[in-house]
mmJSON file of the N, C-alpha and C atoms, coordinates in Angstrom:
{"data_MODEL":{"atom_site":{
"group_PDB":["ATOM","ATOM","ATOM","ATOM","ATOM","ATOM","ATOM","ATOM","ATOM","ATOM","ATOM","ATOM","ATOM","ATOM","ATOM","ATOM","ATOM","ATOM","ATOM","ATOM","ATOM","ATOM","ATOM","ATOM","ATOM","ATOM","ATOM","ATOM","ATOM","ATOM","ATOM","ATOM","ATOM","ATOM","ATOM","ATOM","ATOM","ATOM","ATOM","ATOM","ATOM","ATOM","ATOM","ATOM","ATOM","ATOM","ATOM","ATOM","ATOM","ATOM","ATOM","ATOM","ATOM","ATOM","ATOM","ATOM","ATOM","ATOM","ATOM","ATOM","ATOM","ATOM","ATOM","ATOM","ATOM","ATOM","ATOM","ATOM","ATOM","ATOM","ATOM","ATOM","ATOM","ATOM","ATOM","ATOM","ATOM","ATOM","ATOM","ATOM","ATOM","ATOM","ATOM","ATOM","ATOM","ATOM","ATOM","ATOM","ATOM","ATOM","ATOM","ATOM","ATOM","ATOM","ATOM","ATOM","ATOM","ATOM","ATOM","ATOM","ATOM","ATOM","ATOM","ATOM","ATOM","ATOM","ATOM","ATOM","ATOM","ATOM","ATOM","ATOM","ATOM","ATOM","ATOM","ATOM","ATOM","ATOM","ATOM","ATOM","ATOM","ATOM","ATOM","ATOM","ATOM","ATOM","ATOM","ATOM","ATOM","ATOM","ATOM","ATOM","ATOM","ATOM","ATOM","ATOM","ATOM","ATOM","ATOM","ATOM","ATOM","ATOM","ATOM","ATOM","ATOM","ATOM","ATOM","ATOM","ATOM","ATOM","ATOM","ATOM","ATOM","ATOM","ATOM","ATOM","ATOM","ATOM","ATOM","ATOM","ATOM","ATOM","ATOM","ATOM","ATOM","ATOM","ATOM","ATOM","ATOM","ATOM","ATOM","ATOM","ATOM","ATOM","ATOM","ATOM","ATOM","ATOM","ATOM","ATOM","ATOM","ATOM","ATOM","ATOM","ATOM","ATOM","ATOM","ATOM","ATOM","ATOM","ATOM","ATOM","ATOM","ATOM","ATOM","ATOM","ATOM","ATOM","ATOM","ATOM","ATOM","ATOM","ATOM","ATOM","ATOM","ATOM","ATOM","ATOM","ATOM","ATOM","ATOM","ATOM","ATOM","ATOM","ATOM","ATOM","ATOM","ATOM","ATOM"],
"id":[1,2,3,4,5,6,7,8,9,10,11,12,13,14,15,16,17,18,19,20,21,22,23,24,25,26,27,28,29,30,31,32,33,34,35,36,37,38,39,40,41,42,43,44,45,46,47,48,49,50,51,52,53,54,55,56,57,58,59,60,61,62,63,64,65,66,67,68,69,70,71,72,73,74,75,76,77,78,79,80,81,82,83,84,85,86,87,88,89,90,91,92,93,94,95,96,97,98,99,100,101,102,103,104,105,106,107,108,109,110,111,112,113,114,115,116,117,118,119,120,121,122,123,124,125,126,127,128,129,130,131,132,133,134,135,136,137,138,139,140,141,142,143,144,145,146,147,148,149,150,151,152,153,154,155,156,157,158,159,160,161,162,163,164,165,166,167,168,169,170,171,172,173,174,175,176,177,178,179,180,181,182,183,184,185,186,187,188,189,190,191,192,193,194,195,196,197,198,199,200,201,202,203,204,205,206,207,208,209,210,211,212,213,214,215,216,217,218,219],
"type_symbol":["N","C","C","N","C","C","N","C","C","N","C","C","N","C","C","N","C","C","N","C","C","N","C","C","N","C","C","N","C","C","N","C","C","N","C","C","N","C","C","N","C","C","N","C","C","N","C","C","N","C","C","N","C","C","N","C","C","N","C","C","N","C","C","N","C","C","N","C","C","N","C","C","N","C","C","N","C","C","N","C","C","N","C","C","N","C","C","N","C","C","N","C","C","N","C","C","N","C","C","N","C","C","N","C","C","N","C","C","N","C","C","N","C","C","N","C","C","N","C","C","N","C","C","N","C","C","N","C","C","N","C","C","N","C","C","N","C","C","N","C","C","N","C","C","N","C","C","N","C","C","N","C","C","N","C","C","N","C","C","N","C","C","N","C","C","N","C","C","N","C","C","N","C","C","N","C","C","N","C","C","N","C","C","N","C","C","N","C","C","N","C","C","N","C","C","N","C","C","N","C","C","N","C","C","N","C","C","N","C","C","N","C","C","N","C","C","N","C","C"],
"label_atom_id":["N","CA","C","N","CA","C","N","CA","C","N","CA","C","N","CA","C","N","CA","C","N","CA","C","N","CA","C","N","CA","C","N","CA","C","N","CA","C","N","CA","C","N","CA","C","N","CA","C","N","CA","C","N","CA","C","N","CA","C","N","CA","C","N","CA","C","N","CA","C","N","CA","C","N","CA","C","N","CA","C","N","CA","C","N","CA","C","N","CA","C","N","CA","C","N","CA","C","N","CA","C","N","CA","C","N","CA","C","N","CA","C","N","CA","C","N","CA","C","N","CA","C","N","CA","C","N","CA","C","N","CA","C","N","CA","C","N","CA","C","N","CA","C","N","CA","C","N","CA","C","N","CA","C","N","CA","C","N","CA","C","N","CA","C","N","CA","C","N","CA","C","N","CA","C","N","CA","C","N","CA","C","N","CA","C","N","CA","C","N","CA","C","N","CA","C","N","CA","C","N","CA","C","N","CA","C","N","CA","C","N","CA","C","N","CA","C","N","CA","C","N","CA","C","N","CA","C","N","CA","C","N","CA","C","N","CA","C","N","CA","C","N","CA","C","N","CA","C","N","CA","C","N","CA","C"],
"label_alt_id":[null,null,null,null,null,null,null,null,null,null,null,null,null,null,null,null,null,null,null,null,null,null,null,null,null,null,null,null,null,null,null,null,null,null,null,null,null,null,null,null,null,null,null,null,null,null,null,null,null,null,null,null,null,null,null,null,null,null,null,null,null,null,null,null,null,null,null,null,null,null,null,null,null,null,null,null,null,null,null,null,null,null,null,null,null,null,null,null,null,null,null,null,null,null,null,null,null,null,null,null,null,null,null,null,null,null,null,null,null,null,null,null,null,null,null,null,null,null,null,null,null,null,null,null,null,null,null,null,null,null,null,null,null,null,null,null,null,null,null,null,null,null,null,null,null,null,null,null,null,null,null,null,null,null,null,null,null,null,null,null,null,null,null,null,null,null,null,null,null,null,null,null,null,null,null,null,null,null,null,null,null,null,null,null,null,null,null,null,null,null,null,null,null,null,null,null,null,null,null,null,null,null,null,null,null,null,null,null,null,null,null,null,null,null,null,null,null,null,null],
"label_comp_id":["MET","MET","MET","ILE","ILE","ILE","THR","THR","THR","VAL","VAL","VAL","LYS","LYS","LYS","GLY","GLY","GLY","GLU","GLU","GLU","ILE","ILE","ILE","GLN","GLN","GLN","TYR","TYR","TYR","ARG","ARG","ARG","ALA","ALA","ALA","ILE","ILE","ILE","ALA","ALA","ALA","SER","SER","SER","GLY","GLY","GLY","THR","THR","THR","TRP","TRP","TRP","VAL","VAL","VAL","LEU","LEU","LEU","VAL","VAL","VAL","SER","SER","SER","ASP","ASP","ASP","THR","THR","THR","GLY","GLY","GLY","GLU","GLU","GLU","THR","THR","THR","TYR","TYR","TYR","GLU","GLU","GLU","LEU","LEU","LEU","TYR","TYR","TYR","LYS","LYS","LYS","PRO","PRO","PRO","SER","SER","SER","GLU","GLU","GLU","ASN","ASN","ASN","LEU","LEU","LEU","ARG","ARG","ARG","GLN","GLN","GLN","GLU","GLU","GLU","GLY","GLY","GLY","LEU","LEU","LEU","LYS","LYS","LYS","VAL","VAL","VAL","GLU","GLU","GLU","ILE","ILE","ILE","LYS","LYS","LYS","GLY","GLY","GLY","ASN","ASN","ASN","ILE","ILE","ILE","ARG","ARG","ARG","SER","SER","SER","ASP","ASP","ASP","VAL","VAL","VAL","MET","MET","MET","THR","THR","THR","ILE","ILE","ILE","ALA","ALA","ALA","MET","MET","MET","VAL","VAL","VAL","GLY","GLY","GLY","GLN","GLN","GLN","ILE","ILE","ILE","LEU","LEU","LEU","GLU","GLU","GLU","VAL","VAL","VAL","LYS","LYS","LYS","GLU","GLU","GLU","PHE","PHE","PHE","SER","SER","SER","ILE","ILE","ILE","CYS","CYS","CYS","ARG","ARG","ARG"],
"label_asym_id":["A","A","A","A","A","A","A","A","A","A","A","A","A","A","A","A","A","A","A","A","A","A","A","A","A","A","A","A","A","A","A","A","A","A","A","A","A","A","A","A","A","A","A","A","A","A","A","A","A","A","A","A","A","A","A","A","A","A","A","A","A","A","A","A","A","A","A","A","A","A","A","A","A","A","A","A","A","A","A","A","A","A","A","A","A","A","A","A","A","A","A","A","A","A","A","A","A","A","A","A","A","A","A","A","A","A","A","A","A","A","A","A","A","A","A","A","A","A","A","A","A","A","A","A","A","A","A","A","A","A","A","A","A","A","A","A","A","A","A","A","A","A","A","A","A","A","A","A","A","A","A","A","A","A","A","A","A","A","A","A","A","A","A","A","A","A","A","A","A","A","A","A","A","A","A","A","A","A","A","A","A","A","A","A","A","A","A","A","A","A","A","A","A","A","A","A","A","A","A","A","A","A","A","A","A","A","A","A","A","A","A","A","A","A","A","A","A","A","A"],
"label_entity_id":["1","1","1","1","1","1","1","1","1","1","1","1","1","1","1","1","1","1","1","1","1","1","1","1","1","1","1","1","1","1","1","1","1","1","1","1","1","1","1","1","1","1","1","1","1","1","1","1","1","1","1","1","1","1","1","1","1","1","1","1","1","1","1","1","1","1","1","1","1","1","1","1","1","1","1","1","1","1","1","1","1","1","1","1","1","1","1","1","1","1","1","1","1","1","1","1","1","1","1","1","1","1","1","1","1","1","1","1","1","1","1","1","1","1","1","1","1","1","1","1","1","1","1","1","1","1","1","1","1","1","1","1","1","1","1","1","1","1","1","1","1","1","1","1","1","1","1","1","1","1","1","1","1","1","1","1","1","1","1","1","1","1","1","1","1","1","1","1","1","1","1","1","1","1","1","1","1","1","1","1","1","1","1","1","1","1","1","1","1","1","1","1","1","1","1","1","1","1","1","1","1","1","1","1","1","1","1","1","1","1","1","1","1","1","1","1","1","1","1"],
"label_seq_id":[1,1,1,2,2,2,3,3,3,4,4,4,5,5,5,6,6,6,7,7,7,8,8,8,9,9,9,10,10,10,11,11,11,12,12,12,13,13,13,14,14,14,15,15,15,16,16,16,17,17,17,18,18,18,19,19,19,20,20,20,21,21,21,22,22,22,23,23,23,24,24,24,25,25,25,26,26,26,27,27,27,28,28,28,29,29,29,30,30,30,31,31,31,32,32,32,33,33,33,34,34,34,35,35,35,36,36,36,37,37,37,38,38,38,39,39,39,40,40,40,41,41,41,42,42,42,43,43,43,44,44,44,45,45,45,46,46,46,47,47,47,48,48,48,49,49,49,50,50,50,51,51,51,52,52,52,53,53,53,54,54,54,55,55,55,56,56,56,57,57,57,58,58,58,59,59,59,60,60,60,61,61,61,62,62,62,63,63,63,64,64,64,65,65,65,66,66,66,67,67,67,68,68,68,69,69,69,70,70,70,71,71,71,72,72,72,73,73,73],
"pdbx_PDB_ins_code":[null,null,null,null,null,null,null,null,null,null,null,null,null,null,null,null,null,null,null,null,null,null,null,null,null,null,null,null,null,null,null,null,null,null,null,null,null,null,null,null,null,null,null,null,null,null,null,null,null,null,null,null,null,null,null,null,null,null,null,null,null,null,null,null,null,null,null,null,null,null,null,null,null,null,null,null,null,null,null,null,null,null,null,null,null,null,null,null,null,null,null,null,null,null,null,null,null,null,null,null,null,null,null,null,null,null,null,null,null,null,null,null,null,null,null,null,null,null,null,null,null,null,null,null,null,null,null,null,null,null,null,null,null,null,null,null,null,null,null,null,null,null,null,null,null,null,null,null,null,null,null,null,null,null,null,null,null,null,null,null,null,null,null,null,null,null,null,null,null,null,null,null,null,null,null,null,null,null,null,null,null,null,null,null,null,null,null,null,null,null,null,null,null,null,null,null,null,null,null,null,null,null,null,null,null,null,null,null,null,null,null,null,null,null,null,null,null,null,null],
"Cartn_x":[14.732,14.748,15.694,15.295,16.132,16.484,17.537,17.941,17.955,17.274,17.16,17.42,18.245,18.47,17.73,17.165,16.473,15.765,14.787,14.059,12.57,11.975,10.54,9.788,8.735,7.884,6.424,5.571,4.126,3.526,2.669,1.976,0.484,-0.117,-1.545,-2.388,-2.33,-3.112,-4.184,-5.437,-6.579,-6.544,-6.428,-6.382,-4.96,-4.002,-2.612,-1.792,-0.525,0.371,1.79,2.542,3.944,4.816,5.843,6.735,8.189,9.029,10.474,10.992,11.653,12.319,13.786,14.261,15.618,16.659,17.886,19.0,19.249,18.748,18.908,17.679,16.678,15.516,14.302,14.385,13.23,12.263,10.969,9.945,9.294,9.198,8.553,7.417,6.256,5.142,5.304,5.295,5.506,4.217,4.312,3.166,3.035,1.989,1.707,2.926,3.465,4.648,4.324,5.285,5.097,5.052,4.52,4.438,5.826,6.83,8.202,8.774,8.238,8.729,7.976,6.813,5.969,6.378,7.564,8.1,8.661,8.016,8.424,9.887,10.671,12.064,13.053,12.584,13.454,14.336,15.643,16.597,16.766,16.54,16.545,17.206,17.529,17.892,16.866,16.181,15.1,15.469,15.187,15.278,13.859,13.487,12.126,11.904,10.645,10.259,9.313,9.51,8.579,7.335,6.163,4.889,4.187,4.391,3.741,2.304,1.899,0.541,-0.423,0.046,-0.758,-0.902,-2.121,-2.368,-2.913,-2.646,-3.137,-3.72,-4.416,-4.981,-3.889,-2.887,-1.85,-1.006,-0.611,0.194,1.388,2.196,3.345,4.658,4.632,5.844,5.609,6.662,6.552,6.206,5.473,5.062,6.12,6.643,7.727,7.225,7.253,6.885,8.152,8.165,9.347,9.494,10.674,10.992,11.816,12.718,13.504,14.023,14.318,14.881,15.799,16.703,17.567,17.598,17.751,17.808,19.239,19.407,20.725,21.021,22.217,22.637,23.347],
"Cartn_y":[62.086,63.057,64.192,65.419,66.588,67.268,68.082,68.9,70.349,71.219,72.63,73.493,74.54,75.529,76.8,77.457,78.7,79.255,80.116,80.83,80.515,80.28,80.025,81.355,81.381,82.564,82.133,83.038,82.811,83.627,83.024,83.722,83.712,84.882,85.019,84.827,83.634,83.266,82.293,82.568,81.743,81.646,80.445,80.295,80.407,80.74,80.913,79.664,79.88,78.755,79.109,78.097,78.254,77.806,78.608,78.295,78.355,77.699,77.803,78.522,79.664,80.359,79.975,79.239,78.693,79.792,79.464,80.398,80.727,79.893,80.139,80.8,81.157,81.897,81.07,79.754,78.909,78.896,78.791,78.75,77.377,76.813,75.521,75.711,75.174,75.188,73.987,74.234,73.156,72.376,71.071,70.177,69.742,70.217,69.891,70.097,71.337,71.57,71.456,70.978,70.867,72.262,72.342,73.624,74.23,73.405,73.891,74.563,74.232,74.788,76.05,76.279,77.419,78.674,79.208,80.411,81.328,82.446,83.422,83.81,83.745,84.17,83.119,81.942,80.873,80.365,80.295,79.774,78.282,77.478,76.026,75.3,74.043,73.095,71.979,71.726,70.738,69.594,68.381,67.191,66.683,66.443,65.989,65.558,65.32,64.836,65.817,65.996,66.783,65.936,66.513,65.801,66.269,65.565,65.921,65.408,64.62,64.07,64.927,66.083,66.957,68.318,68.887,70.228,71.098,72.409,73.334,74.573,75.358,76.621,77.666,77.666,78.7,78.678,77.512,77.355,78.309,78.304,79.207,78.536,77.24,76.503,75.022,74.256,72.812,72.509,71.441,71.074,70.16,70.566,69.851,69.242,67.919,67.202,67.03,67.633,67.647,66.312,65.708,64.474,64.783,65.761,66.22,67.616,68.352,69.688,70.035,70.979,71.503,73.018,73.679,75.139,75.569,76.525,77.049,78.277,78.393,79.548,80.558],
"Cartn_z":[122.896,123.979,123.593,123.96,123.691,125.008,124.968,126.111,125.649,126.403,126.03,127.253,127.081,128.14,127.767,128.781,128.504,129.716,129.452,130.506,130.43,131.592,131.692,131.609,130.801,130.684,130.7,131.187,131.18,130.059,129.261,128.18,128.476,128.507,128.821,127.565,127.009,125.83,126.291,125.941,126.38,127.901,128.44,129.908,130.446,129.589,129.992,129.716,129.4,129.14,129.556,129.942,130.325,129.166,128.873,127.763,128.217,127.437,127.59,126.358,126.57,125.475,125.574,124.576,124.636,124.465,124.841,124.676,123.21,122.299,120.861,120.243,121.094,120.625,120.244,120.357,120.045,121.222,120.923,121.963,121.984,123.186,123.395,124.387,124.066,125.013,125.938,127.245,128.209,128.426,128.332,128.469,129.921,130.576,131.981,132.889,132.924,133.757,135.248,136.015,137.463,138.085,139.284,139.984,140.188,140.418,140.627,139.388,138.238,136.981,136.57,137.146,136.769,137.531,137.172,137.81,136.722,136.528,135.517,135.714,134.633,134.663,135.137,135.499,135.986,134.843,135.084,134.096,134.356,133.325,133.508,132.336,132.6,131.552,131.64,130.54,130.518,129.589,130.052,129.208,129.027,127.778,127.534,126.105,125.794,124.469,123.79,122.49,121.681,121.453,121.731,121.587,120.314,119.23,117.964,117.901,118.9,118.934,119.752,120.237,121.097,120.417,120.474,119.947,121.074,121.005,122.022,121.364,122.158,121.677,121.493,122.37,122.365,121.096,120.635,119.42,119.382,120.438,120.52,120.137,119.901,119.543,119.715,119.5,119.693,121.149,121.361,122.714,123.312,124.466,125.131,126.431,126.501,127.722,128.554,129.727,130.587,131.303,131.165,131.886,133.129,133.013,134.163,133.861,134.927,134.73,135.889,135.618,136.67,136.529,137.661,137.683,137.405,136.497,136.145,136.993,137.391,138.208,137.363],
"occupancy":[1.0,1.0,1.0,1.0,1.0,1.0,1.0,1.0,1.0,1.0,1.0,1.0,1.0,1.0,1.0,1.0,1.0,1.0,1.0,1.0,1.0,1.0,1.0,1.0,1.0,1.0,1.0,1.0,1.0,1.0,1.0,1.0,1.0,1.0,1.0,1.0,1.0,1.0,1.0,1.0,1.0,1.0,1.0,1.0,1.0,1.0,1.0,1.0,1.0,1.0,1.0,1.0,1.0,1.0,1.0,1.0,1.0,1.0,1.0,1.0,1.0,1.0,1.0,1.0,1.0,1.0,1.0,1.0,1.0,1.0,1.0,1.0,1.0,1.0,1.0,1.0,1.0,1.0,1.0,1.0,1.0,1.0,1.0,1.0,1.0,1.0,1.0,1.0,1.0,1.0,1.0,1.0,1.0,1.0,1.0,1.0,1.0,1.0,1.0,1.0,1.0,1.0,1.0,1.0,1.0,1.0,1.0,1.0,1.0,1.0,1.0,1.0,1.0,1.0,1.0,1.0,1.0,1.0,1.0,1.0,1.0,1.0,1.0,1.0,1.0,1.0,1.0,1.0,1.0,1.0,1.0,1.0,1.0,1.0,1.0,1.0,1.0,1.0,1.0,1.0,1.0,1.0,1.0,1.0,1.0,1.0,1.0,1.0,1.0,1.0,1.0,1.0,1.0,1.0,1.0,1.0,1.0,1.0,1.0,1.0,1.0,1.0,1.0,1.0,1.0,1.0,1.0,1.0,1.0,1.0,1.0,1.0,1.0,1.0,1.0,1.0,1.0,1.0,1.0,1.0,1.0,1.0,1.0,1.0,1.0,1.0,1.0,1.0,1.0,1.0,1.0,1.0,1.0,1.0,1.0,1.0,1.0,1.0,1.0,1.0,1.0,1.0,1.0,1.0,1.0,1.0,1.0,1.0,1.0,1.0,1.0,1.0,1.0,1.0,1.0,1.0,1.0,1.0,1.0],
"B_iso_or_equiv":[0.0,0.0,0.0,0.0,0.0,0.0,0.0,0.0,0.0,0.0,0.0,0.0,0.0,0.0,0.0,0.0,0.0,0.0,0.0,0.0,0.0,0.0,0.0,0.0,0.0,0.0,0.0,0.0,0.0,0.0,0.0,0.0,0.0,0.0,0.0,0.0,0.0,0.0,0.0,0.0,0.0,0.0,0.0,0.0,0.0,0.0,0.0,0.0,0.0,0.0,0.0,0.0,0.0,0.0,0.0,0.0,0.0,0.0,0.0,0.0,0.0,0.0,0.0,0.0,0.0,0.0,0.0,0.0,0.0,0.0,0.0,0.0,0.0,0.0,0.0,0.0,0.0,0.0,0.0,0.0,0.0,0.0,0.0,0.0,0.0,0.0,0.0,0.0,0.0,0.0,0.0,0.0,0.0,0.0,0.0,0.0,0.0,0.0,0.0,0.0,0.0,0.0,0.0,0.0,0.0,0.0,0.0,0.0,0.0,0.0,0.0,0.0,0.0,0.0,0.0,0.0,0.0,0.0,0.0,0.0,0.0,0.0,0.0,0.0,0.0,0.0,0.0,0.0,0.0,0.0,0.0,0.0,0.0,0.0,0.0,0.0,0.0,0.0,0.0,0.0,0.0,0.0,0.0,0.0,0.0,0.0,0.0,0.0,0.0,0.0,0.0,0.0,0.0,0.0,0.0,0.0,0.0,0.0,0.0,0.0,0.0,0.0,0.0,0.0,0.0,0.0,0.0,0.0,0.0,0.0,0.0,0.0,0.0,0.0,0.0,0.0,0.0,0.0,0.0,0.0,0.0,0.0,0.0,0.0,0.0,0.0,0.0,0.0,0.0,0.0,0.0,0.0,0.0,0.0,0.0,0.0,0.0,0.0,0.0,0.0,0.0,0.0,0.0,0.0,0.0,0.0,0.0,0.0,0.0,0.0,0.0,0.0,0.0,0.0,0.0,0.0,0.0,0.0,0.0],
"pdbx_formal_charge":[null,null,null,null,null,null,null,null,null,null,null,null,null,null,null,null,null,null,null,null,null,null,null,null,null,null,null,null,null,null,null,null,null,null,null,null,null,null,null,null,null,null,null,null,null,null,null,null,null,null,null,null,null,null,null,null,null,null,null,null,null,null,null,null,null,null,null,null,null,null,null,null,null,null,null,null,null,null,null,null,null,null,null,null,null,null,null,null,null,null,null,null,null,null,null,null,null,null,null,null,null,null,null,null,null,null,null,null,null,null,null,null,null,null,null,null,null,null,null,null,null,null,null,null,null,null,null,null,null,null,null,null,null,null,null,null,null,null,null,null,null,null,null,null,null,null,null,null,null,null,null,null,null,null,null,null,null,null,null,null,null,null,null,null,null,null,null,null,null,null,null,null,null,null,null,null,null,null,null,null,null,null,null,null,null,null,null,null,null,null,null,null,null,null,null,null,null,null,null,null,null,null,null,null,null,null,null,null,null,null,null,null,null,null,null,null,null,null,null],
"auth_seq_id":[1,1,1,2,2,2,3,3,3,4,4,4,5,5,5,6,6,6,7,7,7,8,8,8,9,9,9,10,10,10,11,11,11,12,12,12,13,13,13,14,14,14,15,15,15,16,16,16,17,17,17,18,18,18,19,19,19,20,20,20,21,21,21,22,22,22,23,23,23,24,24,24,25,25,25,26,26,26,27,27,27,28,28,28,29,29,29,30,30,30,31,31,31,32,32,32,33,33,33,34,34,34,35,35,35,36,36,36,37,37,37,38,38,38,39,39,39,40,40,40,41,41,41,42,42,42,43,43,43,44,44,44,45,45,45,46,46,46,47,47,47,48,48,48,49,49,49,50,50,50,51,51,51,52,52,52,53,53,53,54,54,54,55,55,55,56,56,56,57,57,57,58,58,58,59,59,59,60,60,60,61,61,61,62,62,62,63,63,63,64,64,64,65,65,65,66,66,66,67,67,67,68,68,68,69,69,69,70,70,70,71,71,71,72,72,72,73,73,73],
"auth_comp_id":["MET","MET","MET","ILE","ILE","ILE","THR","THR","THR","VAL","VAL","VAL","LYS","LYS","LYS","GLY","GLY","GLY","GLU","GLU","GLU","ILE","ILE","ILE","GLN","GLN","GLN","TYR","TYR","TYR","ARG","ARG","ARG","ALA","ALA","ALA","ILE","ILE","ILE","ALA","ALA","ALA","SER","SER","SER","GLY","GLY","GLY","THR","THR","THR","TRP","TRP","TRP","VAL","VAL","VAL","LEU","LEU","LEU","VAL","VAL","VAL","SER","SER","SER","ASP","ASP","ASP","THR","THR","THR","GLY","GLY","GLY","GLU","GLU","GLU","THR","THR","THR","TYR","TYR","TYR","GLU","GLU","GLU","LEU","LEU","LEU","TYR","TYR","TYR","LYS","LYS","LYS","PRO","PRO","PRO","SER","SER","SER","GLU","GLU","GLU","ASN","ASN","ASN","LEU","LEU","LEU","ARG","ARG","ARG","GLN","GLN","GLN","GLU","GLU","GLU","GLY","GLY","GLY","LEU","LEU","LEU","LYS","LYS","LYS","VAL","VAL","VAL","GLU","GLU","GLU","ILE","ILE","ILE","LYS","LYS","LYS","GLY","GLY","GLY","ASN","ASN","ASN","ILE","ILE","ILE","ARG","ARG","ARG","SER","SER","SER","ASP","ASP","ASP","VAL","VAL","VAL","MET","MET","MET","THR","THR","THR","ILE","ILE","ILE","ALA","ALA","ALA","MET","MET","MET","VAL","VAL","VAL","GLY","GLY","GLY","GLN","GLN","GLN","ILE","ILE","ILE","LEU","LEU","LEU","GLU","GLU","GLU","VAL","VAL","VAL","LYS","LYS","LYS","GLU","GLU","GLU","PHE","PHE","PHE","SER","SER","SER","ILE","ILE","ILE","CYS","CYS","CYS","ARG","ARG","ARG"],
"auth_asym_id":["A","A","A","A","A","A","A","A","A","A","A","A","A","A","A","A","A","A","A","A","A","A","A","A","A","A","A","A","A","A","A","A","A","A","A","A","A","A","A","A","A","A","A","A","A","A","A","A","A","A","A","A","A","A","A","A","A","A","A","A","A","A","A","A","A","A","A","A","A","A","A","A","A","A","A","A","A","A","A","A","A","A","A","A","A","A","A","A","A","A","A","A","A","A","A","A","A","A","A","A","A","A","A","A","A","A","A","A","A","A","A","A","A","A","A","A","A","A","A","A","A","A","A","A","A","A","A","A","A","A","A","A","A","A","A","A","A","A","A","A","A","A","A","A","A","A","A","A","A","A","A","A","A","A","A","A","A","A","A","A","A","A","A","A","A","A","A","A","A","A","A","A","A","A","A","A","A","A","A","A","A","A","A","A","A","A","A","A","A","A","A","A","A","A","A","A","A","A","A","A","A","A","A","A","A","A","A","A","A","A","A","A","A","A","A","A","A","A","A"],
"auth_atom_id":["N","CA","C","N","CA","C","N","CA","C","N","CA","C","N","CA","C","N","CA","C","N","CA","C","N","CA","C","N","CA","C","N","CA","C","N","CA","C","N","CA","C","N","CA","C","N","CA","C","N","CA","C","N","CA","C","N","CA","C","N","CA","C","N","CA","C","N","CA","C","N","CA","C","N","CA","C","N","CA","C","N","CA","C","N","CA","C","N","CA","C","N","CA","C","N","CA","C","N","CA","C","N","CA","C","N","CA","C","N","CA","C","N","CA","C","N","CA","C","N","CA","C","N","CA","C","N","CA","C","N","CA","C","N","CA","C","N","CA","C","N","CA","C","N","CA","C","N","CA","C","N","CA","C","N","CA","C","N","CA","C","N","CA","C","N","CA","C","N","CA","C","N","CA","C","N","CA","C","N","CA","C","N","CA","C","N","CA","C","N","CA","C","N","CA","C","N","CA","C","N","CA","C","N","CA","C","N","CA","C","N","CA","C","N","CA","C","N","CA","C","N","CA","C","N","CA","C","N","CA","C","N","CA","C","N","CA","C","N","CA","C","N","CA","C","N","CA","C","N","CA","C","N","CA","C"],
"pdbx_PDB_model_num":[1,1,1,1,1,1,1,1,1,1,1,1,1,1,1,1,1,1,1,1,1,1,1,1,1,1,1,1,1,1,1,1,1,1,1,1,1,1,1,1,1,1,1,1,1,1,1,1,1,1,1,1,1,1,1,1,1,1,1,1,1,1,1,1,1,1,1,1,1,1,1,1,1,1,1,1,1,1,1,1,1,1,1,1,1,1,1,1,1,1,1,1,1,1,1,1,1,1,1,1,1,1,1,1,1,1,1,1,1,1,1,1,1,1,1,1,1,1,1,1,1,1,1,1,1,1,1,1,1,1,1,1,1,1,1,1,1,1,1,1,1,1,1,1,1,1,1,1,1,1,1,1,1,1,1,1,1,1,1,1,1,1,1,1,1,1,1,1,1,1,1,1,1,1,1,1,1,1,1,1,1,1,1,1,1,1,1,1,1,1,1,1,1,1,1,1,1,1,1,1,1,1,1,1,1,1,1,1,1,1,1,1,1,1,1,1,1,1,1]
}}}
């Protein structure tokens, strides 16, 4: 499990995808994010797992399956 802080962004690729751009500049594609997490510009800390067994059309970064998250102020 990894912990990443960053900002949620929406990318209009294919049918659209939600990503986390980390504070260090890495991009993670969110795997089935909850509705509460799908907010453009939201600053969060996410704990989750990298899914190397999943492929997507967007291919914007490693796929991150969210286990829990908190909103950063």
